[in-house]
Structure formats: structure tokens, C-alpha cells
Backbone atoms as SQL, in Angstrom:
CREATE TABLE atoms (id INTEGER PRIMARY KEY, chain TEXT, resi INTEGER, resn TEXT, atom TEXT, x REAL, y REAL, z REAL);
INSERT INTO atoms VALUES
  (1, 'A', 1, 'MET', 'N', -70.284, -125.056, -24.458),
  (2, 'A', 1, 'MET', 'CA', -71.098, -124.183, -23.626),
  (3, 'A', 1, 'MET', 'C', -70.550, -124.115, -22.206),
  (4, 'A', 2, 'ASP', 'N', -69.973, -125.233, -21.761),
  (5, 'A', 2, 'ASP', 'CA', -69.428, -125.271, -20.410),
  (6, 'A', 2, 'ASP', 'C', -68.236, -124.332, -20.257),
  (7, 'A', 3, 'VAL', 'N', -67.421, -124.243, -21.288),
  (8, 'A', 3, 'VAL', 'CA', -66.258, -123.355, -21.239),
  (9, 'A', 3, 'VAL', 'C', -66.700, -121.896, -21.224),
  (10, 'A', 4, 'LEU', 'N', -67.698, -121.571, -22.033),
  (11, 'A', 4, 'LEU', 'CA', -68.225, -120.205, -22.072),
  (12, 'A', 4, 'LEU', 'C', -68.824, -119.814, -20.719),
  (13, 'A', 5, 'ASN', 'N', -69.552, -120.730, -20.104),
  (14, 'A', 5, 'ASN', 'CA', -70.123, -120.494, -18.780),
  (15, 'A', 5, 'ASN', 'C', -69.029, -120.212, -17.763),
  (16, 'A', 6, 'THR', 'N', -67.968, -120.980, -17.792),
  (17, 'A', 6, 'THR', 'CA', -66.857, -120.796, -16.860),
  (18, 'A', 6, 'THR', 'C', -66.173, -119.444, -17.071),
  (19, 'A', 7, 'ILE', 'N', -65.952, -119.074, -18.317),
  (20, 'A', 7, 'ILE', 'CA', -65.311, -117.789, -18.621),
  (21, 'A', 7, 'ILE', 'C', -66.169, -116.628, -18.137),
  (22, 'A', 8, 'ILE', 'N', -67.469, -116.703, -18.383),
  (23, 'A', 8, 'ILE', 'CA', -68.368, -115.625, -17.942),
  (24, 'A', 8, 'ILE', 'C', -68.392, -115.541, -16.421),
  (25, 'A', 9, 'GLN', 'N', -68.431, -116.682, -15.742),
  (26, 'A', 9, 'GLN', 'CA', -68.431, -116.665, -14.277),
  (27, 'A', 9, 'GLN', 'C', -67.134, -116.069, -13.723),
  (28, 'A', 10, 'ILE', 'N', -66.020, -116.399, -14.325),
  (29, 'A', 10, 'ILE', 'CA', -64.748, -115.840, -13.861),
  (30, 'A', 10, 'ILE', 'C', -64.713, -114.332, -14.067),
  (31, 'A', 11, 'LEU', 'N', -65.192, -113.867, -15.214),
  (32, 'A', 11, 'LEU', 'CA', -65.235, -112.418, -15.464),
  (33, 'A', 11, 'LEU', 'C', -66.158, -111.711, -14.471),
  (34, 'A', 12, 'LEU', 'N', -67.307, -112.312, -14.178),
  (35, 'A', 12, 'LEU', 'CA', -68.217, -111.717, -13.196),
  (36, 'A', 12, 'LEU', 'C', -67.585, -111.683, -11.811),
  (37, 'A', 13, 'MET', 'N', -66.869, -112.736, -11.446),
  (38, 'A', 13, 'MET', 'CA', -66.213, -112.756, -10.140),
  (39, 'A', 13, 'MET', 'C', -65.126, -111.697, -10.038),
  (40, 'A', 14, 'VAL', 'N', -64.387, -111.494, -11.099),
  (41, 'A', 14, 'VAL', 'CA', -63.345, -110.457, -11.105),
  (42, 'A', 14, 'VAL', 'C', -63.982, -109.072, -10.983),
  (43, 'A', 15, 'CYS', 'N', -65.071, -108.840, -11.716),
  (44, 'A', 15, 'CYS', 'CA', -65.777, -107.552, -11.617),
  (45, 'A', 15, 'CYS', 'C', -66.323, -107.334, -10.214),
  (46, 'A', 16, 'ASN', 'N', -66.890, -108.375, -9.598),
  (47, 'A', 16, 'ASN', 'CA', -67.392, -108.259, -8.234),
  (48, 'A', 16, 'ASN', 'C', -66.262, -107.988, -7.252),
  (49, 'A', 17, 'LEU', 'N', -65.112, -108.609, -7.462),
  (50, 'A', 17, 'LEU', 'CA', -63.962, -108.368, -6.585),
  (51, 'A', 17, 'LEU', 'C', -63.467, -106.930, -6.715),
  (52, 'A', 18, 'ILE', 'N', -63.446, -106.410, -7.920),
  (53, 'A', 18, 'ILE', 'CA', -63.034, -105.020, -8.129),
  (54, 'A', 18, 'ILE', 'C', -63.996, -104.058, -7.427),
  (55, 'A', 19, 'CYS', 'N', -65.296, -104.313, -7.551),
  (56, 'A', 19, 'CYS', 'CA', -66.283, -103.467, -6.861),
  (57, 'A', 19, 'CYS', 'C', -66.112, -103.573, -5.349),
  (58, 'A', 20, 'PHE', 'N', -65.876, -104.783, -4.841),
  (59, 'A', 20, 'PHE', 'CA', -65.650, -104.982, -3.416),
  (60, 'A', 20, 'PHE', 'C', -64.460, -104.152, -2.941),
  (61, 'A', 21, 'ILE', 'N', -63.374, -104.188, -3.681),
  (62, 'A', 21, 'ILE', 'CA', -62.166, -103.445, -3.298),
  (63, 'A', 21, 'ILE', 'C', -62.408, -101.938, -3.350),
  (64, 'A', 22, 'MET', 'N', -63.149, -101.465, -4.349),
  (65, 'A', 22, 'MET', 'CA', -63.422, -100.027, -4.457),
  (66, 'A', 22, 'MET', 'C', -64.270, -99.544, -3.280),
  (67, 'A', 23, 'VAL', 'N', -65.284, -100.308, -2.905),
  (68, 'A', 23, 'VAL', 'CA', -66.136, -99.917, -1.776),
  (69, 'A', 23, 'VAL', 'C', -65.355, -100.037, -0.470),
  (70, 'A', 24, 'LEU', 'N', -64.534, -101.071, -0.338),
  (71, 'A', 24, 'LEU', 'CA', -63.722, -101.224, 0.868),
  (72, 'A', 24, 'LEU', 'C', -62.739, -100.065, 1.014),
  (73, 'A', 25, 'LYS', 'N', -62.183, -99.587, -0.098),
  (74, 'A', 25, 'LYS', 'CA', -61.265, -98.449, -0.052),
  (75, 'A', 25, 'LYS', 'C', -61.979, -97.197, 0.458),
  (76, 'A', 26, 'GLU', 'N', -63.207, -96.986, 0.008),
  (77, 'A', 26, 'GLU', 'CA', -63.974, -95.826, 0.478),
  (78, 'A', 26, 'GLU', 'C', -64.291, -95.939, 1.967),
  (79, 'A', 27, 'LEU', 'N', -64.663, -97.144, 2.411),
  (80, 'A', 27, 'LEU', 'CA', -64.935, -97.335, 3.834),
  (81, 'A', 27, 'LEU', 'C', -63.665, -97.167, 4.645),
  (82, 'A', 28, 'TRP', 'N', -62.553, -97.660, 4.125),
  (83, 'A', 28, 'TRP', 'CA', -61.281, -97.579, 4.823),
  (84, 'A', 28, 'TRP', 'C', -60.869, -96.126, 5.036),
  (85, 'A', 29, 'THR', 'N', -61.084, -95.264, 4.024),
  (86, 'A', 29, 'THR', 'CA', -60.702, -93.857, 4.182),
  (87, 'A', 29, 'THR', 'C', -61.654, -93.130, 5.121),
  (88, 'A', 30, 'GLU', 'N', -62.897, -93.589, 5.204),
  (89, 'A', 30, 'GLU', 'CA', -63.856, -92.925, 6.093),
  (90, 'A', 30, 'GLU', 'C', -63.695, -93.382, 7.541),
  (91, 'A', 31, 'ASN', 'N', -63.548, -94.691, 7.738),
  (92, 'A', 31, 'ASN', 'CA', -63.443, -95.242, 9.083),
  (93, 'A', 31, 'ASN', 'C', -62.546, -96.476, 9.024),
  (94, 'A', 32, 'MET', 'N', -61.300, -96.326, 9.394),
  (95, 'A', 32, 'MET', 'CA', -60.320, -97.403, 9.220),
  (96, 'A', 32, 'MET', 'C', -60.651, -98.632, 10.062),
  (97, 'A', 33, 'VAL', 'N', -61.132, -98.434, 11.277),
  (98, 'A', 33, 'VAL', 'CA', -61.437, -99.572, 12.151),
  (99, 'A', 33, 'VAL', 'C', -62.555, -100.422, 11.552),
  (100, 'A', 34, 'PHE', 'N', -63.599, -99.776, 11.081),
  (101, 'A', 34, 'PHE', 'CA', -64.713, -100.501, 10.471),
  (102, 'A', 34, 'PHE', 'C', -64.272, -101.191, 9.186),
  (103, 'A', 35, 'GLY', 'N', -63.378, -100.561, 8.439),
  (104, 'A', 35, 'GLY', 'CA', -62.838, -101.174, 7.230),
  (105, 'A', 35, 'GLY', 'C', -62.046, -102.430, 7.541),
  (106, 'A', 36, 'ILE', 'N', -61.236, -102.372, 8.592),
  (107, 'A', 36, 'ILE', 'CA', -60.464, -103.552, 9.002),
  (108, 'A', 36, 'ILE', 'C', -61.396, -104.655, 9.466),
  (109, 'A', 37, 'LEU', 'N', -62.434, -104.298, 10.224),
  (110, 'A', 37, 'LEU', 'CA', -63.390, -105.305, 10.682),
  (111, 'A', 37, 'LEU', 'C', -64.115, -105.966, 9.512),
  (112, 'A', 38, 'CYS', 'N', -64.487, -105.189, 8.506),
  (113, 'A', 38, 'CYS', 'CA', -65.140, -105.763, 7.335),
  (114, 'A', 38, 'CYS', 'C', -64.201, -106.681, 6.568),
  (115, 'A', 39, 'LEU', 'N', -62.958, -106.288, 6.440),
  (116, 'A', 39, 'LEU', 'CA', -61.978, -107.125, 5.731),
  (117, 'A', 39, 'LEU', 'C', -61.738, -108.434, 6.473),
  (118, 'A', 40, 'VAL', 'N', -61.544, -108.357, 7.783),
  (119, 'A', 40, 'VAL', 'CA', -61.319, -109.568, 8.584),
  (120, 'A', 40, 'VAL', 'C', -62.580, -110.421, 8.604),
  (121, 'A', 41, 'GLY', 'N', -63.746, -109.782, 8.734),
  (122, 'A', 41, 'GLY', 'CA', -65.015, -110.530, 8.728),
  (123, 'A', 41, 'GLY', 'C', -65.272, -111.229, 7.409),
  (124, 'A', 42, 'THR', 'N', -64.820, -110.640, 6.313),
  (125, 'A', 42, 'THR', 'CA', -64.955, -111.277, 5.004),
  (126, 'A', 42, 'THR', 'C', -64.046, -112.485, 4.907),
  (127, 'A', 43, 'CYS', 'N', -62.833, -112.353, 5.393),
  (128, 'A', 43, 'CYS', 'CA', -61.883, -113.472, 5.323),
  (129, 'A', 43, 'CYS', 'C', -62.292, -114.623, 6.233),
  (130, 'A', 44, 'ILE', 'N', -62.856, -114.324, 7.383),
  (131, 'A', 44, 'ILE', 'CA', -63.193, -115.377, 8.338),
  (132, 'A', 44, 'ILE', 'C', -64.526, -116.038, 8.015),
  (133, 'A', 45, 'SER', 'N', -65.575, -115.226, 7.838),
  (134, 'A', 45, 'SER', 'CA', -66.900, -115.829, 7.692),
  (135, 'A', 45, 'SER', 'C', -67.667, -115.368, 6.461),
  (136, 'A', 46, 'GLY', 'N', -67.232, -114.316, 5.821),
  (137, 'A', 46, 'GLY', 'CA', -67.961, -113.800, 4.666),
  (138, 'A', 46, 'GLY', 'C', -69.001, -112.749, 5.021),
  (139, 'A', 47, 'ILE', 'N', -69.302, -112.590, 6.299),
  (140, 'A', 47, 'ILE', 'CA', -70.321, -111.632, 6.718),
  (141, 'A', 47, 'ILE', 'C', -69.846, -110.198, 6.523),
  (142, 'A', 48, 'GLY', 'N', -68.535, -109.990, 6.509),
  (143, 'A', 48, 'GLY', 'CA', -67.997, -108.650, 6.289),
  (144, 'A', 48, 'GLY', 'C', -68.335, -108.129, 4.905),
  (145, 'A', 49, 'GLY', 'N', -68.378, -109.012, 3.916),
  (146, 'A', 49, 'GLY', 'CA', -68.767, -108.609, 2.571),
  (147, 'A', 49, 'GLY', 'C', -70.217, -108.161, 2.513),
  (148, 'A', 50, 'LEU', 'N', -71.079, -108.837, 3.250),
  (149, 'A', 50, 'LEU', 'CA', -72.492, -108.447, 3.307),
  (150, 'A', 50, 'LEU', 'C', -72.650, -107.094, 3.992),
  (151, 'A', 51, 'VAL', 'N', -71.925, -106.894, 5.082),
  (152, 'A', 51, 'VAL', 'CA', -71.964, -105.611, 5.787),
  (153, 'A', 51, 'VAL', 'C', -71.459, -104.494, 4.874),
  (154, 'A', 52, 'LEU', 'N', -70.386, -104.763, 4.155),
  (155, 'A', 52, 'LEU', 'CA', -69.830, -103.778, 3.230),
  (156, 'A', 52, 'LEU', 'C', -70.811, -103.466, 2.104),
  (157, 'A', 53, 'PHE', 'N', -71.484, -104.486, 1.610),
  (158, 'A', 53, 'PHE', 'CA', -72.471, -104.317, 0.549),
  (159, 'A', 53, 'PHE', 'C', -73.622, -103.419, 1.024),
  (160, 'A', 54, 'ILE', 'N', -74.123, -103.673, 2.212),
  (161, 'A', 54, 'ILE', 'CA', -75.216, -102.860, 2.764),
  (162, 'A', 54, 'ILE', 'C', -74.740, -101.439, 3.027),
  (163, 'A', 55, 'TRP', 'N', -73.539, -101.286, 3.599),
  (164, 'A', 55, 'TRP', 'CA', -73.008, -99.950, 3.870),
  (165, 'A', 55, 'TRP', 'C', -72.854, -99.166, 2.575),
  (166, 'A', 56, 'GLY', 'N', -72.412, -99.816, 1.520),
  (167, 'A', 56, 'GLY', 'CA', -72.218, -99.141, 0.246),
  (168, 'A', 56, 'GLY', 'C', -73.500, -98.565, -0.325),
  (169, 'A', 57, 'TRP', 'N', -74.617, -99.257, -0.115),
  (170, 'A', 57, 'TRP', 'CA', -75.885, -98.738, -0.632),
  (171, 'A', 57, 'TRP', 'C', -76.342, -97.492, 0.105),
  (172, 'A', 58, 'PHE', 'N', -75.886, -97.306, 1.332),
  (173, 'A', 58, 'PHE', 'CA', -76.261, -96.115, 2.090),
  (174, 'A', 58, 'PHE', 'C', -75.429, -94.891, 1.718),
  (175, 'A', 59, 'GLN', 'N', -74.376, -95.073, 0.964),
  (176, 'A', 59, 'GLN', 'CA', -73.519, -93.964, 0.562),
  (177, 'A', 59, 'GLN', 'C', -73.939, -93.460, -0.814),
  (178, 'A', 60, 'GLN', 'N', -74.329, -92.216, -0.877),
  (179, 'A', 60, 'GLN', 'CA', -74.853, -91.639, -2.122),
  (180, 'A', 60, 'GLN', 'C', -73.815, -91.634, -3.242),
  (181, 'A', 61, 'GLU', 'N', -72.559, -91.345, -2.919),
  (182, 'A', 61, 'GLU', 'CA', -71.541, -91.242, -3.964),
  (183, 'A', 61, 'GLU', 'C', -71.124, -92.613, -4.503),
  (184, 'A', 62, 'LEU', 'N', -71.505, -93.691, -3.836),
  (185, 'A', 62, 'LEU', 'CA', -71.145, -95.040, -4.287),
  (186, 'A', 62, 'LEU', 'C', -72.256, -95.730, -5.072),
  (187, 'A', 63, 'ARG', 'N', -73.342, -95.039, -5.335),
  (188, 'A', 63, 'ARG', 'CA', -74.482, -95.673, -6.015),
  (189, 'A', 63, 'ARG', 'C', -74.125, -96.306, -7.361),
  (190, 'A', 64, 'PRO', 'N', -73.354, -95.644, -8.244),
  (191, 'A', 64, 'PRO', 'CA', -73.030, -96.301, -9.524),
  (192, 'A', 64, 'PRO', 'C', -72.244, -97.603, -9.346),
  (193, 'A', 65, 'ILE', 'N', -71.322, -97.617, -8.396),
  (194, 'A', 65, 'ILE', 'CA', -70.559, -98.835, -8.138),
  (195, 'A', 65, 'ILE', 'C', -71.474, -99.915, -7.579),
  (196, 'A', 66, 'MET', 'N', -72.372, -99.527, -6.689),
  (197, 'A', 66, 'MET', 'CA', -73.261, -100.504, -6.061),
  (198, 'A', 66, 'MET', 'C', -74.249, -101.093, -7.069),
  (199, 'A', 67, 'VAL', 'N', -74.704, -100.284, -8.007),
  (200, 'A', 67, 'VAL', 'CA', -75.595, -100.806, -9.046),
  (201, 'A', 67, 'VAL', 'C', -74.849, -101.850, -9.877),
  (202, 'A', 68, 'PHE', 'N', -73.631, -101.541, -10.273),
  (203, 'A', 68, 'PHE', 'CA', -72.820, -102.467, -11.064),
  (204, 'A', 68, 'PHE', 'C', -72.534, -103.741, -10.270),
  (205, 'A', 69, 'TRP', 'N', -72.213, -103.597, -8.977),
  (206, 'A', 69, 'TRP', 'CA', -71.926, -104.743, -8.125),
  (207, 'A', 69, 'TRP', 'C', -73.172, -105.609, -7.953),
  (208, 'A', 70, 'SER', 'N', -74.322, -104.984, -7.764),
  (209, 'A', 70, 'SER', 'CA', -75.573, -105.728, -7.595),
  (210, 'A', 70, 'SER', 'C', -75.931, -106.505, -8.858),
  (211, 'A', 71, 'ILE', 'N', -75.788, -105.869, -10.011),
  (212, 'A', 71, 'ILE', 'CA', -76.082, -106.554, -11.270),
  (213, 'A', 71, 'ILE', 'C', -75.131, -107.735, -11.461),
  (214, 'A', 72, 'GLY', 'N', -73.867, -107.546, -11.133),
  (215, 'A', 72, 'GLY', 'CA', -72.897, -108.641, -11.230),
  (216, 'A', 72, 'GLY', 'C', -73.242, -109.800, -10.310),
  (217, 'A', 73, 'GLN', 'N', -73.672, -109.493, -9.097),
  (218, 'A', 73, 'GLN', 'CA', -74.047, -110.540, -8.151),
  (219, 'A', 73, 'GLN', 'C', -75.272, -111.305, -8.634),
  (220, 'A', 74, 'VAL', 'N', -76.267, -110.575, -9.107),
  (221, 'A', 74, 'VAL', 'CA', -77.490, -111.222, -9.584),
  (222, 'A', 74, 'VAL', 'C', -77.194, -112.103, -10.799),
  (223, 'A', 75, 'CYS', 'N', -76.391, -111.618, -11.731),
  (224, 'A', 75, 'CYS', 'CA', -76.037, -112.419, -12.909),
  (225, 'A', 75, 'CYS', 'C', -75.290, -113.682, -12.506),
  (226, 'A', 76, 'LEU', 'N', -74.381, -113.571, -11.550),
  (227, 'A', 76, 'LEU', 'CA', -73.622, -114.728, -11.100),
  (228, 'A', 76, 'LEU', 'C', -74.548, -115.758, -10.441),
  (229, 'A', 77, 'ILE', 'N', -75.471, -115.303, -9.617),
  (230, 'A', 77, 'ILE', 'CA', -76.411, -116.211, -8.953),
  (231, 'A', 77, 'ILE', 'C', -77.321, -116.886, -9.964),
  (232, 'A', 78, 'VAL', 'N', -77.815, -116.133, -10.941),
  (233, 'A', 78, 'VAL', 'CA', -78.681, -116.716, -11.973),
  (234, 'A', 78, 'VAL', 'C', -77.928, -117.769, -12.780),
  (235, 'A', 79, 'MET', 'N', -76.683, -117.491, -13.134),
  (236, 'A', 79, 'MET', 'CA', -75.896, -118.466, -13.891),
  (237, 'A', 79, 'MET', 'C', -75.656, -119.734, -13.079),
  (238, 'A', 80, 'ILE', 'N', -75.391, -119.583, -11.802),
  (239, 'A', 80, 'ILE', 'CA', -75.183, -120.753, -10.955),
  (240, 'A', 80, 'ILE', 'C', -76.466, -121.567, -10.856),
  (241, 'A', 81, 'LEU', 'N', -77.603, -120.887, -10.722),
  (242, 'A', 81, 'LEU', 'CA', -78.883, -121.606, -10.654),
  (243, 'A', 81, 'LEU', 'C', -79.230, -122.282, -11.972),
  (244, 'A', 82, 'LEU', 'N', -78.953, -121.629, -13.085),
  (245, 'A', 82, 'LEU', 'CA', -79.286, -122.203, -14.389),
  (246, 'A', 82, 'LEU', 'C', -78.390, -123.385, -14.760),
  (247, 'A', 83, 'PHE', 'N', -77.102, -123.233, -14.539),
  (248, 'A', 83, 'PHE', 'CA', -76.165, -124.260, -14.964),
  (249, 'A', 83, 'PHE', 'C', -75.813, -125.233, -13.841),
  (250, 'A', 84, 'GLY', 'N', -76.203, -124.930, -12.622),
  (251, 'A', 84, 'GLY', 'CA', -76.071, -125.875, -11.536),
  (252, 'A', 84, 'GLY', 'C', -74.689, -126.071, -10.951),
  (253, 'A', 85, 'LYS', 'N', -73.731, -125.267, -11.333),
  (254, 'A', 85, 'LYS', 'CA', -72.404, -125.427, -10.723),
  (255, 'A', 85, 'LYS', 'C', -71.623, -124.126, -10.839),
  (256, 'A', 86, 'LEU', 'N', -70.663, -124.013, -9.962),
  (257, 'A', 86, 'LEU', 'CA', -69.760, -122.881, -9.966),
  (258, 'A', 86, 'LEU', 'C', -68.436, -123.353, -10.546),
  (259, 'A', 87, 'TRP', 'N', -67.998, -122.732, -11.626),
  (260, 'A', 87, 'TRP', 'CA', -66.790, -123.088, -12.347),
  (261, 'A', 87, 'TRP', 'C', -67.089, -124.322, -13.089);
């Protein structure tokens, strides 16, 4: 069961990373400075990812990606709470 949990968590993390990159690409094409700030803020403190997540929900054309990203985040958090560890 531990191996299955690890595999599912890795797949969820990869899906979340793909959604993050897709939303960052859209922000980057709309406003490059804000995109760079979100990328640097994510690397330094992680707050850039939260800002990007909130910005993505305000964009109508990104709703399907944001729904998928939100479901992935919730599933990952629930798995961590249920099994008590990451990886």
C-alpha cells in the first residue's frame, strides 16, 4: 500500500506541476514582469505559486485547467493527511 501511495502522490505532483507551467505560460504571455515575479517568488518562498493559483481563477479561459489543478491539490492534501507522510 505504501508503494501505491507513493506512486499516486508522484503522479499528482507531476499533474500539478504541468498545470502550474500552463498557467505560468499564460501569465507570462500576458504580463512578462508579473510572470517573472511569480516564478522567482515560487522558487524563493512558494508564495508565487499561490499568487499564480489565485490569478488563474480570475481568468475565464483558464477555468478548466484551474479545476483540474484544484482537484489535484485537494487529492494530494487528503492523501498526505490520511497516510501521514509525503513520499
